[in-house]
C-alpha positions in Angstrom: -16.3 19.6 17.0 -13.1 18.9 18.9 -10.0 16.8 18.4 -9.9 14.1 21.0 -6.8 12.2 19.9 -4.1 12.3 17.2 -2.0 9.3 16.6 0.8 8.8 14.0 2.8 5.7 13.2 5.8 5.4 10.8 5.4 2.5 8.4 8.1 0.0 7.6 7.8 0.6 3.8 9.9 3.7 4.0 8.8 7.3 3.9 5.1 6.7 4.9 3.2 7.6 8.0 -0.3 6.6 9.1 -2.2 9.3 10.9 -5.4 8.7 12.8 -7.5 11.4 14.4 -10.5 11.0 16.7 -12.9 13.9 16.6 -15.9 14.5 19.0 -19.1 16.3 18.1 -22.4 16.5 19.9 -24.1 16.6 16.5 -23.5 15.0 13.2 -20.9 17.0 11.1 -20.5 14.9 7.9 -20.2 18.0 5.7 -17.4 19.5 7.8 -15.5 16.3 8.0 -15.8 15.8 4.2 -14.4 19.3 3.7 -11.4 18.6 5.9 -10.8 15.2 4.3 -11.1 16.8 0.8 -8.6 19.5 1.7 -6.1 17.0 3.0 -6.5 14.7 0.0 -5.3 17.5 -2.3 -1.8 17.4 -0.7 0.6 15.7 -3.1 2.2 13.6 -0.3 -1.2 12.0 0.7 -1.6 8.6 -1.0 -4.8 7.5 0.7 -7.4 9.0 3.0 -10.8 8.1 4.5 -13.0 8.5 7.4 -15.8 6.7 9.2 -18.5 7.7 11.6 -18.5 5.8 14.9 -21.4 6.4 17.3 -20.7 5.1 20.8 -22.7 6.7 23.6 -20.8 7.5 26.8 -17.6 6.0 25.6 -14.2 7.5 24.6 -12.8 5.9 21.5 -9.1 5.4 21.6 -7.0 5.4 18.4 -6.3 1.7 18.6 -10.0 1.1 18.4 -10.3 2.8 14.9 
């Protein structure tokens, strides 16, 4: 599994930032992603977290497509 893109955007509401990461893997890695998301969700500053699986053969997904 590798990190393809990492995007962050400061929100207008104040001290909030949206972070999007695009990962690439040749095989399905749901368990690994769940562990990463679970670890991040334990941080007190994190107010929401989620992930989705996108399968697009031969296509690089850019952060604005998520």
